[in-house]
C-alpha positions in Angstrom: 110.8 123.5 105.2 109.5 123.5 101.6 110.6 120.9 99.1 109.6 119.3 95.8 106.3 117.6 96.5 106.9 114.1 97.9 110.6 115.0 98.4 110.2 113.8 102.0 110.4 110.0 102.3 106.9 108.6 103.0 107.5 106.1 105.8 109.9 108.1 108.0 107.6 111.1 107.7 104.5 109.2 108.8 106.3 107.2 111.5 107.7 110.4 113.1 104.3 112.1 113.2 102.5 109.0 114.4 105.1 108.4 117.1 104.6 112.0 118.3 101.0 111.2 119.0 99.4 112.6 115.8 96.6 110.8 114.0 97.4 110.8 110.3 95.3 112.3 107.6 95.7 111.4 103.9 93.2 113.1 101.6 92.8 112.0 98.0 92.7 113.8 94.7 92.0 112.6 91.1 94.8 114.1 89.0 93.7 116.2 86.1 90.1 116.5 87.2 89.9 120.2 86.4 92.0 123.1 85.4 94.3 124.1 88.2 93.9 120.7 89.9 97.3 121.1 91.6 95.9 124.0 93.6 93.9 121.4 95.6 97.1 119.8 96.6 98.3 123.0 98.1 95.0 123.4 99.9 95.2 119.9 101.3 98.7 120.5 102.6 97.8 123.9 104.1 94.8 122.3 105.9 97.0 119.7 107.7 97.3 116.7 105.5 100.1 114.4 106.5 100.4 112.8 103.0 98.3 113.2 99.9 97.0 110.4 97.6 96.8 111.2 93.9 94.7 108.9 91.7 95.8 108.5 88.1 92.6 108.5 86.0 91.9 105.1 84.4 89.0 104.0 82.1 88.4 100.6 83.8 88.7 101.1 87.6 88.2 98.1 89.9 87.9 99.5 93.4 86.7 103.0 92.6 83.1 103.9 93.5 80.9 106.1 91.4 82.2 109.5 92.6 85.9 108.7 91.9 84.9 107.0 88.6 83.1 110.2 87.7 86.2 112.2 88.5 88.4 109.9 86.5 86.1 110.1 83.5 86.1 113.8 83.7 89.9 113.9 83.8 90.2 111.5 80.9 87.7 113.7 78.8 90.0 116.6 79.5 92.9 114.6 78.0 94.7 113.8 81.3 97.5 111.2 81.0 100.3 109.9 83.1 103.1 111.8 81.4 101.4 115.2 81.6 100.3 114.6 85.2 103.8 113.9 86.3 105.1 116.9 84.4 102.7 119.1 86.3 103.7 117.6 89.6 107.3 118.4 88.9 106.3 122.1 89.1 104.6 121.8 92.5 106.3 122.7 95.8 104.9 121.3 99.0 106.2 119.9 102.3 104.2 116.7 102.6 104.9 113.4 100.8 102.8 112.2 97.9 101.6 108.7 97.1 100.1 107.7 93.7 97.2 105.3 93.6 96.7 103.6 90.2 96.0 100.3 88.4 98.6 97.8 87.2 97.6 98.3 83.6 99.0 101.8 83.7 102.1 100.7 85.5 102.8 97.8 83.0 102.0 99.9 80.0 104.8 102.3 80.8 107.1 99.5 81.9 107.5 98.8 85.6 111.0 100.1 86.0 110.3 103.2 83.9 107.0 103.9 85.7 108.6 103.8 89.1 111.6 105.9 88.0 109.2 108.5 86.5 107.3 108.7 89.8 110.5 109.3 91.7 111.7 112.0 89.3 108.4 113.8 89.8 108.9 113.6 93.6 106.4 110.9 94.3 107.4 108.8 97.3 104.6 106.2 97.5 102.7 103.9 95.1 99.4 102.0 95.7 98.3 99.4 93.2 95.1 97.8 94.6 94.5 95.4 91.8 97.9 93.7 91.9 97.7 90.5 94.1 100.4 90.0 96.7 101.5 86.8 94.9 102.4 88.9 91.8 104.2 91.8 93.5 107.8 90.7 92.9 108.8 92.7 89.8 107.0 95.9 90.9 108.3 95.5 94.5 111.9 95.4 93.2 111.4 98.3 90.8 109.8 100.5 93.4 112.5 99.8 96.0 115.2 100.6 93.4 113.5 103.9 92.6 113.1 104.9 96.2 109.3 104.7 96.1 107.4 103.0 98.9 105.1 100.3 97.6 102.0 100.5 99.9 100.0 97.3 100.1 96.3 97.1 100.7 94.7 94.8 103.3 91.0 93.9 103.2 88.6 92.4 105.8 88.5 89.2 103.8 92.3 88.6 104.2 93.3 85.6 106.2 95.7 86.1 109.2 98.5 84.6 107.2 97.9 87.0 104.3 97.7 90.0 106.7 101.1 89.0 108.1 102.5 88.8 104.6 101.0 92.2 103.6 102.3 93.8 106.8 105.8 92.4 106.2 106.1 93.5 102.6 104.3 96.8 102.6 106.4 100.0 102.8 105.3 103.5 103.8 102.1 102.4 105.5 99.5 99.7 105.3 96.3 100.7 103.6 93.4 99.0 105.5 90.2 98.8 103.5 87.1 99.2 105.8 84.7 97.2 103.6 84.8 94.7 100.7 83.2 97.2 98.4 84.3 100.0 96.1 85.2 103.4 97.5 82.4 105.8 98.3 80.6 107.8 101.0 78.6 105.8 103.5 76.3 106.7 106.3 78.2 104.7 108.9 81.7 103.3 109.2 81.6 99.5 108.8 82.2 97.3 111.8 84.9 95.4 109.9 87.0 98.6 109.8 88.1 98.6 113.5 88.6 94.9 113.6 90.9 94.9 110.6 93.0 97.8 111.8 93.4 96.1 115.2 94.6 92.9 113.5 97.1 94.8 111.5 98.4 96.7 114.6 99.2 93.3 116.1 101.5 92.2 113.2 103.2 95.4 112.1 104.8 98.6 113.4 104.1 100.4 110.1 101.5 103.1 110.3 98.0 101.7 109.5 95.7 104.0 107.6 92.0 103.2 107.2 90.2 104.1 104.0 87.0 103.5 102.0 83.8 105.0 103.4 85.3 107.7 105.6 83.5 110.9 104.7 82.9 113.0 107.8 84.8 114.2 110.9 82.9 111.7 113.0 84.0 108.9 110.6 87.6 110.0 110.8 87.5 110.0 114.6 85.9 106.6 114.8 88.3 105.1 112.3 91.3 106.5 114.1 90.4 104.7 117.4 92.1 101.6 116.2 94.1 102.9 113.1 96.9 105.3 113.0 95.0 107.6 110.7 92.5 107.7 107.8 92.4 108.3 104.1 89.5 110.4 102.7 88.6 110.4 99.1 85.0 110.3 97.7 83.6 113.1 100.0 86.3 115.5 98.8 86.0 114.5 95.2 82.2 115.0 95.4 82.8 118.5 96.5 85.3 119.2 93.7 83.0 117.7 91.1 80.2 119.9 92.4 82.4 123.0 91.9 84.0 123.6 95.3 87.1 125.8 95.1 90.5 124.8 96.6 89.8 127.0 99.5 86.4 125.4 100.1 87.7 121.9 99.9 90.7 122.8 102.0 88.2 123.9 104.7 86.7 120.3 104.6 90.2 118.9 105.1 90.7 121.3 108.0 87.5 120.1 109.6 88.8 116.5 109.5 92.2 117.6 110.9 90.6 119.6 113.7 88.3 116.7 114.7 91.2 114.2 114.8 93.4 116.7 116.8 90.6 117.4 119.3 89.7 113.7 119.8 93.3 112.5 120.2 95.1 115.5 121.7 
């Protein structure tokens, strides 16, 4: 089945695949990073992505590491903006759901209700806003729900048990578990805190738990998925794109991640 990108609701799609025994894979792409950037979305989907994260370029990122910052800067220099990005997404047809990762400044600038409605109109089914504290979610939470967009919350290793329970209870779509208290980026080894956090979340929620930050290789993906339901991969793919890799070449990297997960958890 082919639908407008993101046309499939995020949470039921991920639950169904997880419950069938599949480890989930969510690759990341900075929107507007180059001409024909949406071709990378097609390559990700064809390579076995279960969902795709799209980062909206922003000039003052909080959690982005150097590679994603570089990608965001490149996109902004090309004139990328939220309105044009969503217009381009409306023209894309894929069969996997899409989640936008952005900062609250961009959400608030558009107006919370308008921003969420525009995402939904473009076929986006998930929203991640890592710099918005749980205590301040109310307005965005209601607007996202009204628009039919799952507001995915982020859990960090520093979160207290009580805060993890609240995040798990209020998140929609999936819970994004951050492997380390540091910006995104490629690391030599997966942090020890990653598995512990994923295990804690599994005890307090039935939502899919995806582990991100620092997952760059097939071995990292396999290790992260031991305790999590799947992984999100960003900086390694963006580094390849920034260095000139084509959609076919980057799709091959995603396919390697997919194959490693399938082989390890068949």
